[in-house]
Biotite code that builds the C-alpha atoms (Angstrom):
import biotite.structure as struc

atoms = struc.array([
    struc.Atom([2.533, 81.332, -29.921], chain_id="A", res_id=1, res_name="MET", atom_name="CA", element="C"),
    struc.Atom([1.087, 84.402, -28.848], chain_id="A", res_id=2, res_name="GLU", atom_name="CA", element="C"),
    struc.Atom([-1.861, 83.950, -31.264], chain_id="A", res_id=3, res_name="GLY", atom_name="CA", element="C"),
    struc.Atom([-2.603, 80.490, -29.454], chain_id="A", res_id=4, res_name="GLU", atom_name="CA", element="C"),
    struc.Atom([-2.436, 81.747, -25.826], chain_id="A", res_id=5, res_name="MET", atom_name="CA", element="C"),
    struc.Atom([-4.553, 84.674, -27.018], chain_id="A", res_id=6, res_name="ASP", atom_name="CA", element="C"),
    struc.Atom([-7.247, 81.542, -28.264], chain_id="A", res_id=7, res_name="GLY", atom_name="CA", element="C"),
    struc.Atom([-6.685, 79.905, -24.895], chain_id="A", res_id=8, res_name="LYS", atom_name="CA", element="C"),
    struc.Atom([-7.414, 82.858, -23.205], chain_id="A", res_id=9, res_name="VAL", atom_name="CA", element="C"),
    struc.Atom([-10.204, 83.484, -24.958], chain_id="A", res_id=10, res_name="PHE", atom_name="CA", element="C"),
    struc.Atom([-11.892, 80.029, -24.616], chain_id="A", res_id=11, res_name="GLN", atom_name="CA", element="C"),
    struc.Atom([-11.322, 80.083, -20.473], chain_id="A", res_id=12, res_name="THR", atom_name="CA", element="C"),
    struc.Atom([-12.822, 83.376, -20.523], chain_id="A", res_id=13, res_name="CYS", atom_name="CA", element="C"),
    struc.Atom([-15.969, 82.102, -22.784], chain_id="A", res_id=14, res_name="GLN", atom_name="CA", element="C"),
    struc.Atom([-15.949, 78.926, -20.277], chain_id="A", res_id=15, res_name="LYS", atom_name="CA", element="C"),
    struc.Atom([-16.208, 80.853, -17.324], chain_id="A", res_id=16, res_name="SER", atom_name="CA", element="C"),
    struc.Atom([-18.520, 83.847, -18.296], chain_id="A", res_id=17, res_name="PHE", atom_name="CA", element="C"),
    struc.Atom([-20.890, 80.835, -19.362], chain_id="A", res_id=18, res_name="VAL", atom_name="CA", element="C"),
    struc.Atom([-20.377, 79.207, -16.234], chain_id="A", res_id=19, res_name="GLN", atom_name="CA", element="C"),
    struc.Atom([-21.035, 82.592, -14.199], chain_id="A", res_id=20, res_name="VAL", atom_name="CA", element="C"),
    struc.Atom([-24.189, 82.967, -16.268], chain_id="A", res_id=21, res_name="GLN", atom_name="CA", element="C"),
    struc.Atom([-25.687, 80.037, -15.576], chain_id="A", res_id=22, res_name="ASN", atom_name="CA", element="C"),
    struc.Atom([-25.032, 80.320, -12.253], chain_id="A", res_id=23, res_name="ILE", atom_name="CA", element="C"),
    struc.Atom([-26.513, 83.607, -11.687], chain_id="A", res_id=24, res_name="LEU", atom_name="CA", element="C"),
    struc.Atom([-29.489, 82.301, -13.973], chain_id="A", res_id=25, res_name="ASP", atom_name="CA", element="C"),
    struc.Atom([-29.698, 79.807, -11.008], chain_id="A", res_id=26, res_name="GLN", atom_name="CA", element="C"),
    struc.Atom([-29.714, 82.641, -8.216], chain_id="A", res_id=27, res_name="ASN", atom_name="CA", element="C"),
    struc.Atom([-32.418, 84.537, -9.953], chain_id="A", res_id=28, res_name="ARG", atom_name="CA", element="C"),
    struc.Atom([-34.718, 81.625, -9.429], chain_id="A", res_id=29, res_name="LEU", atom_name="CA", element="C"),
    struc.Atom([-33.491, 80.774, -6.028], chain_id="A", res_id=30, res_name="LEU", atom_name="CA", element="C"),
    struc.Atom([-34.139, 84.398, -5.013], chain_id="A", res_id=31, res_name="ILE", atom_name="CA", element="C"),
    struc.Atom([-37.758, 84.110, -6.680], chain_id="A", res_id=32, res_name="ASN", atom_name="CA", element="C"),
    struc.Atom([-38.664, 81.138, -4.360], chain_id="A", res_id=33, res_name="GLU", atom_name="CA", element="C"),
    struc.Atom([-37.119, 82.558, -1.254], chain_id="A", res_id=34, res_name="ILE", atom_name="CA", element="C"),
    struc.Atom([-38.979, 85.631, -1.626], chain_id="A", res_id=35, res_name="ASN", atom_name="CA", element="C"),
    struc.Atom([-42.150, 83.622, -2.703], chain_id="A", res_id=36, res_name="GLN", atom_name="CA", element="C"),
    struc.Atom([-41.477, 81.342, 0.410], chain_id="A", res_id=37, res_name="ASN", atom_name="CA", element="C"),
    struc.Atom([-40.651, 84.563, 2.574], chain_id="A", res_id=38, res_name="HIS", atom_name="CA", element="C"),
    struc.Atom([-44.283, 85.924, 1.342], chain_id="A", res_id=39, res_name="GLU", atom_name="CA", element="C"),
    struc.Atom([-46.344, 83.013, 1.898], chain_id="A", res_id=40, res_name="SER", atom_name="CA", element="C"),
    struc.Atom([-45.251, 82.895, 5.960], chain_id="A", res_id=41, res_name="LYS", atom_name="CA", element="C"),
    struc.Atom([-45.972, 79.213, 5.728], chain_id="A", res_id=42, res_name="ILE", atom_name="CA", element="C"),
    struc.Atom([-43.270, 77.641, 8.485], chain_id="A", res_id=43, res_name="PRO", atom_name="CA", element="C"),
    struc.Atom([-42.385, 74.700, 6.314], chain_id="A", res_id=44, res_name="ASP", atom_name="CA", element="C"),
    struc.Atom([-41.839, 77.075, 3.562], chain_id="A", res_id=45, res_name="ASN", atom_name="CA", element="C"),
    struc.Atom([-39.608, 79.602, 5.772], chain_id="A", res_id=46, res_name="LEU", atom_name="CA", element="C"),
    struc.Atom([-37.768, 76.437, 6.794], chain_id="A", res_id=47, res_name="ASN", atom_name="CA", element="C"),
    struc.Atom([-36.746, 75.480, 3.312], chain_id="A", res_id=48, res_name="ARG", atom_name="CA", element="C"),
    struc.Atom([-35.406, 79.129, 3.177], chain_id="A", res_id=49, res_name="ASN", atom_name="CA", element="C"),
    struc.Atom([-32.597, 78.131, 5.345], chain_id="A", res_id=50, res_name="VAL", atom_name="CA", element="C"),
    struc.Atom([-31.653, 75.767, 2.823], chain_id="A", res_id=51, res_name="GLY", atom_name="CA", element="C"),
    struc.Atom([-32.046, 77.758, 0.029], chain_id="A", res_id=52, res_name="LEU", atom_name="CA", element="C"),
    struc.Atom([-30.204, 80.832, 1.185], chain_id="A", res_id=53, res_name="ILE", atom_name="CA", element="C"),
    struc.Atom([-27.194, 78.300, 1.864], chain_id="A", res_id=54, res_name="ARG", atom_name="CA", element="C"),
    struc.Atom([-27.128, 77.106, -1.603], chain_id="A", res_id=55, res_name="GLU", atom_name="CA", element="C"),
    struc.Atom([-27.395, 80.784, -2.932], chain_id="A", res_id=56, res_name="LEU", atom_name="CA", element="C"),
    struc.Atom([-24.409, 81.620, -0.984], chain_id="A", res_id=57, res_name="ASN", atom_name="CA", element="C"),
    struc.Atom([-22.631, 78.611, -2.057], chain_id="A", res_id=58, res_name="ASN", atom_name="CA", element="C"),
    struc.Atom([-23.290, 79.901, -5.642], chain_id="A", res_id=59, res_name="ASN", atom_name="CA", element="C"),
    struc.Atom([-21.779, 83.406, -4.960], chain_id="A", res_id=60, res_name="ILE", atom_name="CA", element="C"),
    struc.Atom([-18.843, 81.676, -3.642], chain_id="A", res_id=61, res_name="ARG", atom_name="CA", element="C"),
    struc.Atom([-18.527, 79.755, -6.788], chain_id="A", res_id=62, res_name="ARG", atom_name="CA", element="C"),
    struc.Atom([-18.960, 83.098, -9.121], chain_id="A", res_id=63, res_name="VAL", atom_name="CA", element="C"),
    struc.Atom([-16.463, 84.669, -6.825], chain_id="A", res_id=64, res_name="VAL", atom_name="CA", element="C"),
    struc.Atom([-13.777, 81.684, -7.465], chain_id="A", res_id=65, res_name="ASP", atom_name="CA", element="C"),
    struc.Atom([-14.403, 81.554, -11.366], chain_id="A", res_id=66, res_name="LEU", atom_name="CA", element="C"),
    struc.Atom([-13.806, 85.432, -11.263], chain_id="A", res_id=67, res_name="TYR", atom_name="CA", element="C"),
    struc.Atom([-10.739, 85.073, -9.416], chain_id="A", res_id=68, res_name="ALA", atom_name="CA", element="C"),
    struc.Atom([-9.781, 81.980, -11.483], chain_id="A", res_id=69, res_name="HIS", atom_name="CA", element="C"),
    struc.Atom([-10.465, 84.357, -14.812], chain_id="A", res_id=70, res_name="LEU", atom_name="CA", element="C"),
    struc.Atom([-8.582, 87.239, -13.246], chain_id="A", res_id=71, res_name="SER", atom_name="CA", element="C"),
    struc.Atom([-5.481, 85.083, -12.271], chain_id="A", res_id=72, res_name="GLY", atom_name="CA", element="C"),
    struc.Atom([-5.578, 83.499, -16.051], chain_id="A", res_id=73, res_name="SER", atom_name="CA", element="C"),
    struc.Atom([-5.901, 86.746, -17.766], chain_id="A", res_id=74, res_name="PHE", atom_name="CA", element="C"),
    struc.Atom([-3.043, 87.907, -15.573], chain_id="A", res_id=75, res_name="ASN", atom_name="CA", element="C"),
    struc.Atom([-0.940, 85.277, -16.772], chain_id="A", res_id=76, res_name="LYS", atom_name="CA", element="C"),
    struc.Atom([-1.560, 85.658, -20.284], chain_id="A", res_id=77, res_name="SER", atom_name="CA", element="C"),
    struc.Atom([-0.785, 89.493, -19.942], chain_id="A", res_id=78, res_name="ASN", atom_name="CA", element="C"),
    struc.Atom([2.670, 88.685, -18.014], chain_id="A", res_id=79, res_name="ASP", atom_name="CA", element="C"),
    struc.Atom([3.392, 85.996, -21.066], chain_id="A", res_id=80, res_name="VAL", atom_name="CA", element="C"),
    struc.Atom([2.753, 88.183, -24.166], chain_id="A", res_id=81, res_name="SER", atom_name="CA", element="C"),
    struc.Atom([4.315, 91.319, -22.210], chain_id="A", res_id=82, res_name="SER", atom_name="CA", element="C"),
    struc.Atom([7.725, 89.090, -21.657], chain_id="A", res_id=83, res_name="GLU", atom_name="CA", element="C"),
    struc.Atom([8.809, 89.862, -25.431], chain_id="A", res_id=84, res_name="GLY", atom_name="CA", element="C"),
    struc.Atom([7.868, 91.248, -28.867], chain_id="A", res_id=85, res_name="ASP", atom_name="CA", element="C"),
    struc.Atom([6.357, 89.511, -31.848], chain_id="A", res_id=86, res_name="SER", atom_name="CA", element="C"),
    struc.Atom([10.109, 88.033, -32.679], chain_id="A", res_id=87, res_name="SER", atom_name="CA", element="C"),
    struc.Atom([10.431, 86.573, -29.062], chain_id="A", res_id=88, res_name="GLY", atom_name="CA", element="C"),
    struc.Atom([12.895, 89.517, -28.205], chain_id="A", res_id=89, res_name="ARG", atom_name="CA", element="C"),
    struc.Atom([12.589, 90.767, -24.930], chain_id="A", res_id=90, res_name="PRO", atom_name="CA", element="C"),
    struc.Atom([11.137, 94.341, -24.521], chain_id="A", res_id=91, res_name="THR", atom_name="CA", element="C"),
    struc.Atom([12.478, 96.499, -21.818], chain_id="A", res_id=92, res_name="HIS", atom_name="CA", element="C"),
    struc.Atom([9.268, 97.798, -20.452], chain_id="A", res_id=93, res_name="LYS", atom_name="CA", element="C"),
    struc.Atom([9.318, 99.140, -17.026], chain_id="A", res_id=94, res_name="ARG", atom_name="CA", element="C"),
    struc.Atom([6.227, 98.018, -14.786], chain_id="A", res_id=95, res_name="ASN", atom_name="CA", element="C"),
    struc.Atom([4.502, 101.306, -13.327], chain_id="A", res_id=96, res_name="ARG", atom_name="CA", element="C"),
    struc.Atom([2.854, 100.675, -9.697], chain_id="A", res_id=97, res_name="PRO", atom_name="CA", element="C"),
    struc.Atom([-0.628, 100.546, -9.988], chain_id="A", res_id=98, res_name="LEU", atom_name="CA", element="C"),
])
């Protein structure tokens, strides 16, 4: 059961990290375009930056959400794996405050 849980956690982590990397790659392109538009000082390009910056902000929110979900999944898997030893018997570990 623990190995199965580890596999699921790994898959969740891998999927989340791929999503985060894709978003960060997209953000790099957005930032480059925003910088080019800003340097051009062309009014239409500057107006376009408003939408690009909104998209960038939304992408950053998505990354934060993905990391929050990842953290929650990781914590759940640690809680499950610390509930018992390999024989399924509960262990008597004390949780120390951080």
